[in-house]
C-alpha positions as CSV (number, residue, x, y, z in Angstrom):
1,M,0.0,0.1,-0.2
2,A,2.8,2.3,0.8
3,S,4.3,1.9,-2.9
4,V,1.1,2.6,-4.4
5,L,0.9,5.9,-2.5
6,P,3.6,7.7,-4.5
7,A,2.6,6.1,-7.7
8,L,-0.9,7.7,-6.9
9,L,0.3,11.5,-6.0
10,L,2.9,11.5,-9.1
11,G,0.0,10.9,-11.1
12,L,-2.5,13.7,-9.9
13,F,0.6,16.1,-10.4
14,I,1.3,15.4,-13.7
15,Q,-2.5,15.6,-14.7
16,Y,-2.9,18.8,-12.5
17,A,0.6,20.4,-13.7
18,P,0.5,23.2,-16.7
19,T,1.2,22.3,-20.3
20,Y,2.4,25.1,-22.1
21,S,3.1,23.5,-25.7
22,Q,-0.6,22.8,-25.4
23,M,-2.7,25.7,-27.4
24,S,-4.8,27.7,-24.9
25,P,-8.3,28.2,-25.1
26,C,-8.2,31.5,-26.7
27,K,-4.5,31.9,-28.1
28,I,-2.1,29.7,-30.0
29,A,1.2,28.9,-28.3
30,N,4.6,29.8,-30.2
31,A,2.9,32.1,-32.4
32,T,5.1,34.5,-34.4
33,M,4.0,38.2,-34.1
34,G,3.6,39.3,-37.8
35,G,2.6,36.9,-40.7
36,D,1.4,37.1,-44.3
37,F,-2.8,38.3,-43.3
38,N,-4.0,41.6,-42.5
39,L,-5.9,42.0,-39.5
40,T,-8.5,45.2,-39.9
41,I,-11.0,46.9,-37.2
42,Y,-14.1,48.9,-38.5
43,P,-14.7,51.6,-37.2
44,M,-11.3,52.3,-36.3
45,Y,-11.2,54.3,-32.6
46,Y,-12.3,52.6,-29.4
47,K,-15.8,53.6,-28.1
48,I,-18.2,51.6,-25.6
49,Y,-21.2,49.4,-26.3
50,T,-20.6,49.5,-30.0
51,H,-20.6,46.8,-32.5
52,Y,-17.3,46.4,-34.6
53,N,-16.0,44.5,-37.5
54,V,-13.1,42.1,-37.4
55,T,-11.9,41.4,-40.5
56,V,-8.8,38.8,-41.2
57,M,-7.9,38.6,-44.5
58,G,-5.3,36.8,-47.0
59,F,-4.4,33.9,-44.7
60,G,-4.3,30.9,-47.6
61,E,-6.7,28.1,-47.3
62,N,-8.1,26.3,-44.3
63,A,-6.4,27.9,-41.8
64,T,-7.7,27.9,-38.1
65,I,-8.7,31.4,-37.1
66,V,-8.1,32.6,-33.1
67,L,-9.4,36.0,-32.1
68,S,-9.6,37.6,-28.6
69,S,-10.3,41.2,-27.2
70,H,-8.1,42.2,-23.7
71,F,-7.8,45.0,-21.3
72,N,-4.6,44.8,-18.8
73,G,-4.7,41.0,-19.7
74,S,-8.8,39.9,-19.0
75,A,-11.0,39.3,-21.5
76,V,-13.4,42.1,-22.6
77,G,-16.5,42.5,-24.7
78,K,-18.6,39.7,-26.7
79,W,-18.1,37.9,-29.7
80,I,-21.1,37.4,-32.2
81,N,-20.2,34.3,-33.0
82,N,-18.5,33.4,-29.2
83,A,-16.8,30.1,-29.6
84,T,-17.8,27.3,-26.5
85,D,-14.1,26.9,-25.2
86,C,-12.7,30.3,-26.0
87,D,-12.8,33.9,-24.7
88,G,-13.5,35.3,-28.4
89,F,-13.7,33.3,-32.1
90,K,-12.5,30.3,-32.7
91,G,-13.1,28.2,-35.9
92,I,-11.5,27.1,-39.4
93,R,-12.0,29.4,-42.4
94,S,-10.2,29.6,-46.0
95,T,-8.4,33.1,-46.7
96,Y,-11.4,35.0,-45.3
97,A,-12.6,35.8,-42.1
98,M,-15.0,38.3,-40.2
99,E,-16.6,38.0,-37.0
100,Q,-18.2,41.1,-34.8
101,W,-17.4,42.0,-31.4
102,V,-18.6,44.3,-29.1
103,S,-16.7,47.0,-26.6
104,P,-18.2,46.6,-22.7
105,F,-19.5,49.6,-20.5
106,N,-16.8,49.3,-18.2
107,I,-14.0,50.0,-20.4
108,S,-13.5,53.5,-21.9
109,D,-10.0,53.5,-22.3
110,Y,-8.0,51.1,-24.9
111,V,-8.5,47.2,-26.1
112,N,-6.6,44.6,-27.4
113,I,-7.8,43.3,-30.3
114,R,-5.7,40.0,-31.2
115,A,-5.9,37.5,-34.5
116,F,-4.3,34.4,-33.7
117,V,-3.6,32.5,-37.4
118,Y,-2.6,28.6,-37.3
119,M,-1.3,27.7,-41.2
120,M,0.8,24.8,-42.5
121,N,4.0,26.9,-43.1
122,G,4.0,28.3,-38.7
123,T,1.7,30.2,-36.5
124,Y,1.6,33.8,-36.5
125,V,-0.5,36.5,-34.5
126,K,-1.2,40.2,-34.9
127,N,-2.4,42.9,-32.3
128,I,-4.0,46.0,-32.8
129,A,-4.7,48.3,-29.5
130,L,-8.4,50.1,-30.5
131,K,-8.0,52.8,-29.0
132,Q,-10.7,56.5,-28.4
133,M,-10.6,59.2,-31.4
134,P,-7.6,61.4,-30.8
135,T,-8.5,64.8,-29.6
136,T,-7.2,68.0,-30.9
137,T,-7.4,71.2,-29.2
138,T,-6.1,75.0,-30.5
139,P,-4.1,76.4,-27.6
140,P,-5.6,80.1,-27.0
141,T,-3.4,82.9,-28.3
142,T,-2.2,85.3,-26.2
143,E,-1.8,88.4,-28.9
144,A,-4.4,91.1,-29.4
145,V,-6.3,90.5,-32.3
146,N,-7.1,94.1,-34.3
147,T,-10.5,93.3,-36.0
148,T,-10.9,96.7,-38.2
149,K,-9.2,96.5,-41.0
150,P,-6.5,99.0,-42.3
151,M,-7.5,102.1,-44.5
152,S,-5.0,102.7,-46.8
153,T,-2.8,105.2,-46.7
154,T,-1.1,105.1,-50.2
155,M,-1.1,108.7,-51.8
156,Y,-0.9,109.5,-55.4
157,M,0.7,112.6,-56.9
158,S,-0.4,114.1,-60.0
159,T,2.3,115.5,-62.4
160,T,1.3,118.4,-64.3
161,T,3.2,119.7,-67.2
162,I,3.2,123.4,-67.7
163,T,4.5,124.6,-71.3
164,T,5.0,128.4,-71.4
165,R,4.7,130.5,-74.1
166,T,6.5,133.4,-75.3
167,T,4.4,135.7,-77.1
168,T,5.3,138.9,-78.9
169,V,2.7,141.6,-78.5
170,T,3.6,144.1,-81.6
171,T,1.6,147.4,-81.0
172,P,0.4,149.1,-84.1
173,N,1.7,152.9,-84.7
174,S,-1.3,155.7,-84.7
175,A,-0.3,157.2,-87.5
176,P,1.0,154.1,-89.9
177,G,3.6,155.3,-92.4
178,I,4.9,158.5,-90.4
179,N,8.0,158.3,-87.7
180,S,7.2,159.8,-84.6
181,K,10.4,161.1,-83.9
182,P,11.0,163.7,-87.2
183,L,7.7,165.0,-86.3
184,L,8.5,165.5,-82.2
185,A,12.0,167.9,-83.8
186,F,10.2,170.0,-86.2
187,V,6.8,170.8,-83.7
188,C,10.1,171.5,-80.9
189,M,12.2,173.7,-83.6
190,L,8.4,175.7,-84.7
191,L,8.0,176.4,-81.0
192,L,11.5,177.8,-80.6
193,L,11.3,180.5,-83.5
194,V,8.2,181.7,-82.2
195,T,9.3,182.1,-78.9
196,V,12.4,183.8,-79.2
197,P,12.4,187.0,-81.3
198,G,15.1,188.5,-83.6
199,L,15.7,184.9,-85.3
């Protein structure tokens, strides 16, 4: 009886000891980050209680797809086609998989959406951190803003060209054809003869 007890205890220990080589319910062990497939989520920003389309494409044929959603290591949200042994979606698909996920009420920050793909050439995983939409704020300006439109102070100077004309005015004589100087001399001599006696 004493020899049977250690054997039973060893069997219980082996049965309940963790086996890291097996596949856990919502992820595939020994997965390599990356892979030749695409993971997209729409809408692309996180909100509480919102329906999302999670799509995996380009992974070949007859691949095992596992989708999960986590926040701080715990499963959150609800997958529409939830697997019985998984906190996400798990199934075999051919080249394309799209599932719906509903975000929870109690998480308002972000959620990690993971896609594990087991193909013939290996096992791969991709992760998308579904975050809130970034808010853009405009910092207030400290400068005073002048709302009045300044008046234009451009002065225009006109250039005036002044042309000076020289006009020669010819005054006609009162008696045309008679020179006034000899006439004046004649009158002076006549007066001299009249006024001076004995000439």
